[in-house]
N, C-alpha and C positions, 0 to 999 in steps of 0.2 A: 555528655559531649556537645561540643559548640557547633553551629551552623557549617563553621568554616572546617571544622573537624569532619564532619560527613560529607562534604564536600570533595577534602582532598581524597577521604576513603574513596568513595565513588568513582573517581578518578584515577586513580589508583588502579582499581578493580576495571575500570573500563582497556587500559592498555595491554589487559591479559584476557578479559573476556568482551570484548569490544562489542559494538550495536551493529544488529543484522538489520537492517532497518526495510520495512516490506514494501514501503510506497512512497517515491520521492516523484514530485511532477516537474524536474528543471526541465528536462527536453519540449514541455508544452509552454511552458512559461519563455522559452531561448524562442518560440518559434513565435507568439503571440509578440514579444518585445523585439525582436532584431531579426527574423527569421532568420535564425541557424547562424549569423555573423558571427559566431564564437572571438573575433576581436573586440568586438562591442560588449561582450559579455564576458572579461578573459576569468575566467575564475579562478585561476592562481593566486588573484589577488580579492580584497576586498570589495562583494558587491553588495552589501549593506541595503546601500540606495535603491536595488534592483529588485533586488532576489533574498529567498531564504538561505540558500545556499552557495557556497564558495567551499575550494578547497582548505583553506586557511581554519573557516571554521567546522568542515568534516572532520580535521585535525581535533579542533577544541573540542566538537562534542564527542568525541568516543567511536566515529563509525568505523566499522572493519567490512563490512560490507553493504551495498546500496543495492535493493531492486528498483532499479529506474523504470519508471513507467512512461510505455510507447502510448501514452492515452491521445487517443481523438475522438472529439464529443460525438454523442453519440445522434445528433441531427446532420452527421455526416453517415452518407448510406452507398450500398453498392459497392461500387469499383472506388469510388471517392474514396470510401473509408479505407478500404486495402491502401490504394496507393498514398494515402496520409500516415496510414500506421511506418508505411516501409520509411517514409522520409524522417517519421521520430525512432523509429531501428536507426538509419544512417546518422543520426545528432547526435546520437549516444555511441554508434563507433567516432565518430570525429573527435567527441571528450574525451575517449580511453585513446587515442591516437595522439590526441595535444597536452596532456598532461601523463605520457607513462610512468614517471616515475611517484605518482599518486595512485593513480586505475589502472588497475587491470580486470580485464574482459573476465569472466569468469562464468563457466557453463556447469559445472558437479560442487556438488559438496567436498571433494578433494581437490577444486581450484578454490574454491573460498576459503578451506586448511591452508592452500598454500601462499595465497596472498596474504593471510593474517601471519606465517611465519614470515612474508617478505617483507612485513610493515606497510604495504599498500592496501588500496579499498578496492575488495573485489565489488566489481561491476556486473551486474546480472540484470535482466529487464523482465519487466511481466504487463500483458497487453492487457487493455481497461475497456471492457467490453466484449463482447460476442458480433457485436456489429462488424469487428475488423476482420472477420474471416469470411465476411461476406456468405453465410451459410454453404462454405464450400472447406470439406475435412481437408484437399489437396493446400488450401492455403493455410490452414490452421497446419499442417508438416511443414509448411515452405516458413511460418513465421517461427516453429522449432529449430527448423536447420539452421535459421536467422539468429537464434541466441536466447528466442524468446521462453522462460522459464517458468512462467505461471499465466495462465488468462483469466480474466474476471467475467464470469459469466454473462454478465450484463450490466452496462451502466446506468443510468437514471431513467433506461425507456426500458419497454418492455418491448423483444423482440421476436422473432420469428419463431423461436425456441424456447423461450425460458424468459418467465415472469421476472419483473423488478421488483424491489421495494418502494418505487417514489413513481407507480404508474400503473393501469389499469391491468390486472390480471387477463392473460387470454387462454393460458393454458393447465391452470390451477398448479403452478411448477415449471417443469420440463416437459417440454412434448418429445417423443418419440426421437425425433431427432436430435434433441438436446441430451436425451441419453445416451446415445450415441456419441455426441461429442465426447463427452464425460470417458466411454469407454475408451472412444481413441486419444484420448489425454494421458490417460493412464497408460496406454501401450506406447507412448513414446516418452513417456517420462516429465511431460508437463503439466504444473500442480493447478488445479481447478480451487481458484481463487473465488469465494461466497461474500467479499462485499458486496455492496449494492442489490443482492439479487433477494427477492422475496422469501420468508420463508418460509413458502413452499415449495420452493429451486431450491433453500437449504435444504430440507427434510429430503427430495429426489437426489440432491446428488448426491448425497452421505448414502443413501440407501445404495448407489449404483456403484458408487467409487472403491475402487480398489485399489486405492494406494490415498496418503493422507490428502485432505482439502487443507486449506486455509484461509481466514479472513486478511485478506492482505492490510486495510486499517479499516476496522470497525472496534464498537467498544459493546458494553453491555445495556441490552437494553434493561435489565434491572434497575439502574440506576440512571438511566437518563431514557425513557420510552420513547425512542426515535425508529423507526421503522428501518433507518440504517445499521443499528444495534444489532447484538446477535442476542434472541432471549436464551433463559436457563435453559430450557427444554434442548436445545440445539448446542448450546456449551456442555451439558452434561453429554453429550455422543460423541465427544472431540476422543478421551480415551481410547474408544474402541476404536474409533477409526486411526487416529494416532496424528489426526490433526491438532494446527495450531491458531488460537485466534491473535491477532499482533491488532493492540488497542492503538486507539488514530486520539488525536491530540485537536482533531478540529472543536471547536467550543460548539457548535450548533448541535453535536453528534454527540459531548460530553456533559454540557451544564444546560440541564431544563431551562434556565432564564435564558438562556441564549437563543431558543428555538422560535421563538415567537419576535423576539427582534431580527434574527435572521430572516424569515419572512416577509416581513415589510423591508426591510434593508434592501433583499432582493424583489422585492416589487416596486419600489423606488428605481432599480437597475433598469428596469423592464421598461417603465415608464418612458424612461429617456432613451431611449432606442437601444440597449446592450445588455448585451446575454446574460443571467442572473451569475453563470461562474465567472463571467471576467474580472481578470484582477491587474488588466494593463493602468497605466497611470492614470489614464481618462476615469476609470469607473472608480479606481480608488479613490482618484477625488469627489466624485458623487457619494462613495461612502463616506467619506470623512465628512463630509457637508450634513450629509443625513444623521451622522453621530452626534457632530455638534448641536442639533435640537432634540436629540434623544439619545441616552445617553447610551452606552453597548456595555450589558454584563461582560464580564471577565473572568473568564476561565484561567486555572494555574495550576502547576504540576500538583497539586495535591488535590484537584479534580480529577486528573490523569491517575493520579496513585489511587482514587477510591474505584475507580474501574478497574485496575487490576487486581485490587484487593477482593473485589469481588470476581473476578472472573479466573483466579486463582481457586477462589472459594469452592467454584464449580466444575469447573474444567481439572482441576487439577494442575500444578507447577511447573509439570512436564507440558502442557498444551497451551503456551500464550506465549508473546510477544510482541513485538513493538512496530509500528506503522504510521508513522507522525505525518504525510499525507502533504508535507513541505511544500511549498511553490506551486499546492493544487488548494489554499484555500484562501481567502482575502484576512482571515484573521486567524489567528494563535493567543494560546494561553501565555497568560504573564508567567516568565523563568521556562518559557519553550518558544521565544518569539522565534528560533529559526533552528539550523540544526547542530548548533554551538550549544543547545542546552540541554542535552539528554543528561549529563551529571546534574543536573539539577533535580531531575527524575529520580535518579538511582540514589541521590540524598537523600531524597523525601521518604524514599523506601526503605532505605538504610535506616532512618527515622523510626517506619513505623515496625523495624526488627526482622525485616526482610534479611536472610543468611546470603552471603556470599555465594552459596553454592547453588541457592534459588535464583538469584540475582545473572550469577553465571549459564542459567538455564534461560532464564527471560531475554536476555541479551542477545544472546550467541548459541547457545547448544541446542534448544528446540527448533530454529527454523533452518541450520546446516541438517539437523535430524530426519526433520521432514520431506527435503529435498532428496534428501540419499534414500530412504526408505521408498519415495516413489522411482528414484533411479534401478532398484531391487525390483520392485513390481516391473516395470517395464522392460528390462531384460526376460524377466519370466513369462510375461506375456507376449514377446515377441518370438520366441520359441515357440508358440505354440499357435500365432495366426499372424499375419498380414497384413497390412493397412486395407482400412476401412474406405471404400466407396462408397458408400449411403449417401442418400440425395434428400432432399427436404422432401 
């Protein structure tokens, strides 16, 4: 079968079983670039000069549901982090209101299925980092009321109740209040996201959680030894938990040769006064100048497929998904340059012998099922206990 045949099959499959993507940072990119002036970044048309994401490319990529990240940087603290998170939520609501023919607010698994039937892109939200709730379970509940359906327990920094994968540990995983956060997330029906957290935090959260956990954008540590990825011992726990690990496309997390290069490129940004996660045009110009003297190792769709092959082998096909991290990364793999690229990944997996049934689980069914299961757990828990008023 030719490459063109495989790509045509991939596109046909995605019309029936579209992608649920676990993580897209478009709201933060809009904040950085135009302070949410959607008229200056009208995603109804081609925004490829500025963004990885716009509606035509979402459609071309076969995206049927998107968890929009309402991320704020982890150096935001206290009420500043809460306010910025609310601004991010507001940005998503503005996007949904501005493009009602293409985007629709989704709060439940049933909403996701209804959006698919209606030919619109189900728009959900995920908060990226427990710093966003400022150690307040009431704030956690308020975010859920506003539509946030997962929270990543940490971002890059260890917080007062959970250890991060990329910072010094302080708690040996979850502190007691962190366990209460997980229990309260279970009670309200918010998915516990374990991307970015330390392995000890992963283990603690899975042990505490009565509902499926997710990794909204993490790949396999056995394939690329980066602390942001999921070790096999944790992947192997997902079948019992019901959780889903959603492979990311970020080159420094999936391609071993890219890890060292990215560390040097990030340091170059810091040396010029930029945050290492900055993707503004000025920061990207510095990256391009750095790359001119030190060529960047390039990942491909096959690199991502290597991770998915391994994750399927260890966790099982019912416990894997996709979380690209578009508009949250400076660089993307060849063939997965933006949100239009998902058919290239599906074509690669078809080439490797993945069945249509397995691909339908990867793209759509697994993520929808995890949210539905979390909703069921929440109904049961709400029948037996009320809101937690625990404090740190």
